[in-house]
MIDOSE-1310 file (N, C-alpha, C; in nm, 2 decimals, decimal comma, always signed):
residues 95
mvsi	+1,49/+1,88/+3,08/+1,59/+1,86/+2,97/+1,65/+2,00/+2,94; +1,78/+2,00/+2,91/+1,85/+2,12/+2,88/+1,91/+2,11/+2,74; +1,89/+2,21/+2,66/+1,95/+2,21/+2,53/+2,08/+2,28/+2,52; +2,19/+2,21/+2,49/+2,32/+2,27/+2,47/+2,36/+2,25/+2,33
igii	+2,37/+2,36/+2,25/+2,41/+2,36/+2,11/+2,33/+2,26/+2,04; +2,19/+2,26/+2,05/+2,11/+2,17/+1,98/+2,10/+2,03/+2,03; +2,18/+2,00/+2,13/+2,18/+1,86/+2,19/+2,09/+1,87/+2,32; +2,00/+1,78/+2,33/+1,91/+1,77/+2,45/+1,98/+1,68/+2,55
tpvm	+2,00/+1,74/+2,67/+2,07/+1,67/+2,78/+1,97/+1,65/+2,89; +1,96/+1,53/+2,95/+1,87/+1,51/+3,06/+1,92/+1,58/+3,18; +1,83/+1,63/+3,27/+1,87/+1,70/+3,39/+1,84/+1,61/+3,51; +1,94/+1,58/+3,59/+1,92/+1,50/+3,71/+1,92/+1,59/+3,83
rkkh	+1,80/+1,60/+3,89/+1,78/+1,68/+4,01/+1,83/+1,60/+4,13; +1,84/+1,66/+4,25/+1,88/+1,60/+4,37/+1,79/+1,48/+4,41; +1,66/+1,50/+4,39/+1,57/+1,39/+4,42/+1,59/+1,27/+4,33; +1,62/+1,30/+4,20/+1,65/+1,19/+4,11/+1,78/+1,11/+4,15
qgtl	+1,88/+1,19/+4,19/+2,00/+1,12/+4,24/+1,97/+1,03/+4,36; +1,89/+1,08/+4,45/+1,85/+1,00/+4,57/+1,78/+0,88/+4,53; +1,69/+0,89/+4,43/+1,61/+0,77/+4,39/+1,71/+0,67/+4,32; +1,80/+0,72/+4,24/+1,90/+0,63/+4,18/+1,98/+0,56/+4,29
qail	+2,03/+0,63/+4,39/+2,11/+0,57/+4,50/+2,02/+0,46/+4,57; +1,89/+0,49/+4,59/+1,80/+0,39/+4,65/+1,79/+0,27/+4,57; +1,78/+0,28/+4,44/+1,76/+0,17/+4,35/+1,89/+0,08/+4,35; +2,01/+0,15/+4,35/+2,14/+0,08/+4,34/+2,18/+0,02/+4,47
srps	+2,12/+0,07/+4,58/+2,16/+0,02/+4,72/+2,13/-0,13/+4,73; +2,21/-0,20/+4,82/+2,18/-0,33/+4,85/+2,18/-0,34/+5,00; +2,09/-0,42/+5,06/+1,99/-0,50/+4,99/+1,88/-0,41/+4,93; +1,80/-0,47/+4,84/+1,70/-0,40/+4,77/+1,60/-0,34/+4,87
rsdi	+1,56/-0,22/+4,84/+1,46/-0,16/+4,93/+1,32/-0,18/+4,87; +1,22/-0,17/+4,96/+1,08/-0,18/+4,92/+1,00/-0,06/+4,95; +1,07/+0,06/+4,97/+1,00/+0,18/+5,00/+1,01/+0,29/+4,89; +1,05/+0,25/+4,77/+1,07/+0,35/+4,67/+0,94/+0,36/+4,59
kwad	+0,89/+0,48/+4,58/+0,77/+0,51/+4,51/+0,79/+0,49/+4,36; +0,70/+0,42/+4,29/+0,71/+0,40/+4,15/+0,71/+0,53/+4,07; +0,63/+0,63/+4,12/+0,63/+0,76/+4,05/+0,77/+0,82/+4,05; +0,85/+0,80/+4,16/+0,98/+0,85/+4,17/+1,07/+0,78/+4,07
iesl	+1,05/+0,65/+4,05/+1,13/+0,57/+3,96/+1,11/+0,62/+3,82; +0,98/+0,64/+3,78/+0,94/+0,69/+3,65/+1,00/+0,83/+3,63; +1,00/+0,91/+3,73/+1,05/+1,05/+3,71/+1,20/+1,04/+3,69; +1,27/+0,95/+3,76/+1,41/+0,93/+3,74/+1,44/+0,89/+3,59
lval	+1,36/+0,79/+3,55/+1,38/+0,74/+3,41/+1,37/+0,85/+3,30; +1,26/+0,93/+3,32/+1,24/+1,04/+3,23/+1,36/+1,14/+3,23; +1,41/+1,16/+3,35/+1,53/+1,25/+3,37/+1,65/+1,20/+3,30; +1,66/+1,06/+3,29/+1,77/+1,00/+3,23/+1,76/+0,99/+3,08
gaei	+1,64/+1,03/+3,03/+1,61/+1,03/+2,89/+1,54/+0,91/+2,84; +1,48/+0,83/+2,93/+1,41/+0,71/+2,89/+1,27/+0,75/+2,83; +1,22/+0,66/+2,74/+1,09/+0,67/+2,68/+1,00/+0,57/+2,75; +0,89/+0,61/+2,81/+0,80/+0,52/+2,88/+0,67/+0,50/+2,79
qerk	+0,65/+0,38/+2,75/+0,53/+0,35/+2,67/+0,43/+0,26/+2,75; +0,30/+0,31/+2,74/+0,20/+0,23/+2,81/+0,17/+0,10/+2,74; +0,15/+0,00/+2,81/+0,11/-0,13/+2,75/-0,02/-0,18/+2,81; -0,06/-0,30/+2,79/-0,19/-0,35/+2,85/-0,18/-0,36/+3,00
gsrv	-0,29/-0,33/+3,06/-0,30/-0,34/+3,21/-0,21/-0,25/+3,27; -0,13/-0,30/+3,37/-0,04/-0,21/+3,44/+0,10/-0,22/+3,39; +0,12/-0,27/+3,27/+0,25/-0,29/+3,21/+0,30/-0,16/+3,15; +0,43/-0,13/+3,15/+0,49/-0,02/+3,08/+0,62/-0,08/+3,02
aivl	+0,65/-0,03/+2,90/+0,77/-0,06/+2,83/+0,86/+0,06/+2,85; +0,99/+0,04/+2,89/+1,08/+0,14/+2,91/+1,20/+0,12/+2,82; +1,23/+0,23/+2,74/+1,34/+0,23/+2,65/+1,44/+0,33/+2,69; +1,56/+0,28/+2,72/+1,67/+0,37/+2,77/+1,80/+0,32/+2,70
ndiv	+1,87/+0,41/+2,63/+1,99/+0,38/+2,56/+1,98/+0,25/+2,48; +1,87/+0,24/+2,40/+1,84/+0,13/+2,31/+1,82/+0,00/+2,39; +1,80/+0,00/+2,52/+1,77/-0,12/+2,60/+1,62/-0,11/+2,63; +1,55/-0,22/+2,61/+1,41/-0,22/+2,64/+1,37/-0,32/+2,75
aifh	+1,29/-0,28/+2,84/+1,24/-0,37/+2,95/+1,09/-0,34/+2,97; +1,02/-0,45/+3,01/+0,88/-0,44/+3,05/+0,87/-0,45/+3,20; +0,80/-0,36/+3,26/+0,77/-0,36/+3,40/+0,62/-0,35/+3,43; +0,58/-0,40/+3,55/+0,45/-0,38/+3,59/+0,45/-0,27/+3,70
rphp	+0,36/-0,17/+3,68/+0,34/-0,07/+3,78/+0,28/-0,14/+3,91; +0,33/-0,11/+4,02/+0,28/-0,17/+4,14/+0,13/-0,13/+4,17; +0,05/-0,22/+4,22/-0,08/-0,18/+4,26/-0,13/-0,28/+4,36; -0,20/-0,26/+4,46/-0,26/-0,13/+4,49/-0,16/-0,03/+4,56
rkea	-0,04/-0,08/+4,60/+0,06/+0,00/+4,67/+0,12/+0,10/+4,57; +0,18/+0,20/+4,62/+0,25/+0,30/+4,53/+0,40/+0,27/+4,52; +0,45/+0,18/+4,61/+0,59/+0,15/+4,62/+0,62/+0,02/+4,54; +0,74/+0,02/+4,48/+0,79/-0,09/+4,41/+0,84/-0,20/+4,51
dkgs	+0,81/-0,33/+4,48/+0,86/-0,43/+4,58/+1,01/-0,46/+4,55; +1,07/-0,54/+4,64/+1,21/-0,56/+4,63/+1,25/-0,63/+4,49; +1,17/-0,71/+4,44/+1,20/-0,78/+4,31/+1,20/-0,68/+4,20; +1,10/-0,59/+4,20/+1,10/-0,48/+4,10/+1,22/-0,39/+4,10
vasm	+1,26/-0,36/+4,22/+1,38/-0,27/+4,24/+1,50/-0,35/+4,19; +1,51/-0,47/+4,22/+1,63/-0,55/+4,17/+1,63/-0,56/+4,02; +1,51/-0,58/+3,96/+1,50/-0,58/+3,81/+1,53/-0,44/+3,75; +1,49/-0,34/+3,82/+1,52/-0,20/+3,77/+1,67/-0,18/+3,78
rrfl	+1,74/-0,23/+3,89/+1,88/-0,21/+3,90/+1,95/-0,28/+3,79; +1,91/-0,40/+3,75/+1,97/-0,47/+3,64/+1,95/-0,40/+3,51; +1,83/-0,35/+3,49/+1,80/-0,27/+3,37/+1,89/-0,15/+3,35; +1,90/-0,07/+3,46/+1,98/+0,05/+3,46/+2,13/+0,01/+3,43
keag	+2,18/-0,10/+3,49/+2,31/-0,14/+3,46/+2,33/-0,18/+3,31; +2,24/-0,25/+3,26/+2,24/-0,29/+3,11/+2,24/-0,16/+3,03; +2,17/-0,06/+3,07/+2,16/+0,06/+2,99/+2,28/+0,16/+3,02; +2,37/+0,11/+3,10/+2,49/+0,19/+3,12/+2,48/+0,30/+3,23
ita	+2,38/+0,29/+3,31/+2,36/+0,39/+3,42/+2,43/+0,34/+3,54; +2,52/+0,43/+3,60/+2,59/+0,39/+3,72/+2,57/+0,51/+3,82; +2,61/+0,48/+3,94/+2,60/+0,59/+4,05/+2,68/+0,71/+4,02
């Protein structure tokens, strides 16, 4: 995060931009690591709240969604990536 005149602005690194492009690409990919998705969300200013089990609540631009962290694999499946794409679109995030 970068503070400009008291306003905190999220910082998107090149890796975050690549992850965003991977999420937004069609057809949905199944090789995106969940840790990279969470890192992108934090860079966008999202708040990630732990829930029961493998669930996480993500709040971004006043939009809330519940996701399951993948297990035992580290990568999100195609359905999770499609759901994340819809969530980002609802939250106003575009390429």
